[in-house]
C-alpha angles and dihedrals in degrees: 000000000000129000135174122207117191113201141172113236090249090053094057116094142150090257094057092045090054089052092051091047091052090058091059105031099098098057097050096228119145120255115224123200117198124194114210112207121200089201117117116259116275092230139030111246091212092056090048092053091048091051089051088051091050091047092050090051093048093046108026116194114270123217116227132190118275091227096055118128105234093186092057089052091053094046089052092051093051103036112141112281093024095092 
């Protein structure tokens, strides 16, 4: 079962939350509460994408051998005295 409840902040209360919970308690499904904000985004998605492109150009991907031992590399990075 899925249901959507749209409320104003002053309409939300513990009593209402308990009533909503009672509707779903028998099936054991999680209840998700989402808060919709009308505030403008904190970042411009186009600027973020541009920064990602610049980072990829500055630090291009490096191919590594398929038989590399990643655990050995990690151990070498974190050997005592190296951090």
